[in-house]
C-alpha positions in Angstrom: 93.3 101.4 -3.8 94.1 100.5 -0.2 94.7 96.9 0.8 92.3 95.8 3.5 93.7 93.4 6.1 91.4 91.2 8.0 92.4 89.5 11.2 90.8 86.6 12.9 88.5 87.5 15.8 89.7 86.1 19.1 87.2 86.6 22.0 90.0 86.0 24.5 91.4 89.4 23.6 88.2 91.1 24.8 87.7 89.2 28.1 89.4 91.9 30.1 87.4 92.0 33.4 85.7 89.6 35.8 82.2 90.9 35.2 82.5 90.3 31.4 84.1 86.9 32.0 81.3 85.8 34.3 78.6 87.0 31.9 80.4 85.2 29.0 80.7 81.9 30.9 77.1 82.1 32.2 75.8 82.8 28.7 77.8 79.8 27.3 76.4 77.6 30.0 72.8 78.8 29.6 72.2 77.3 26.2 72.9 73.8 27.5 75.5 72.7 25.0 78.5 71.4 26.9 80.8 72.1 23.9 79.9 75.8 24.1 80.8 76.0 27.8 84.1 74.1 27.3 85.0 76.5 24.4 84.2 79.5 26.7 86.4 78.1 29.4 89.1 77.7 26.8 88.7 81.3 25.8 88.8 82.5 29.4 91.9 80.4 30.1 93.7 81.9 27.2 92.6 85.4 28.3 93.9 84.9 31.8 97.0 83.0 30.7 97.5 79.3 30.5 100.8 79.4 32.4 99.2 81.1 35.4 96.2 78.7 35.3 98.6 75.8 35.2 100.3 77.0 38.3 97.0 77.6 40.2 95.5 74.2 39.2 98.6 72.0 39.3 97.7 70.8 35.8 100.5 70.9 33.2 99.9 73.5 30.5 99.8 70.9 27.7 97.1 69.0 29.7 95.1 72.2 30.1 95.1 72.7 26.3 94.1 69.1 25.7 91.4 69.1 28.4 89.9 72.4 27.1 89.8 71.0 23.5 88.2 67.7 24.5 84.6 66.9 23.8 84.1 65.2 27.2 86.6 66.4 29.8 86.5 64.9 33.3 84.2 66.7 35.7 86.7 66.8 38.5 89.3 68.4 36.1 86.7 71.0 35.0 86.0 71.9 38.6 89.7 72.3 39.2 90.0 74.6 36.2 87.0 76.7 37.3 88.4 77.0 40.8 91.8 78.0 39.3 90.1 80.8 37.5 88.8 82.1 40.8 85.2 80.9 40.1 82.8 78.5 41.7 79.8 76.5 40.4 76.5 77.4 42.0 73.2 75.7 41.3 69.9 77.6 41.5 66.4 76.3 41.0 64.7 76.8 37.7 61.4 78.8 37.5 59.6 75.4 37.0 61.1 72.8 39.3 61.8 69.3 38.0 60.3 67.7 41.1 57.2 68.9 42.8 56.4 68.0 46.4 
């Protein structure tokens, strides 16, 4: 009988190109749960490398880990992390606008 080894799945190992990373982040953001988006940013940061992201953002590596595991990180810090990943936040109107003229 052969022993079967099971390893823990880590999505960061599969985030290998920008198209996939963008799709992953957009999907995490689309469900409206901030914790899902923060976790997705954490996964992308690990995939790209925390040390490199720390250099690009000017945020210490330990602070990046702490921020990306926080339930309510600061918005300006999140924008800095997103920018450091080479991404930007863009808002587009919904199919049904909130305010009608």
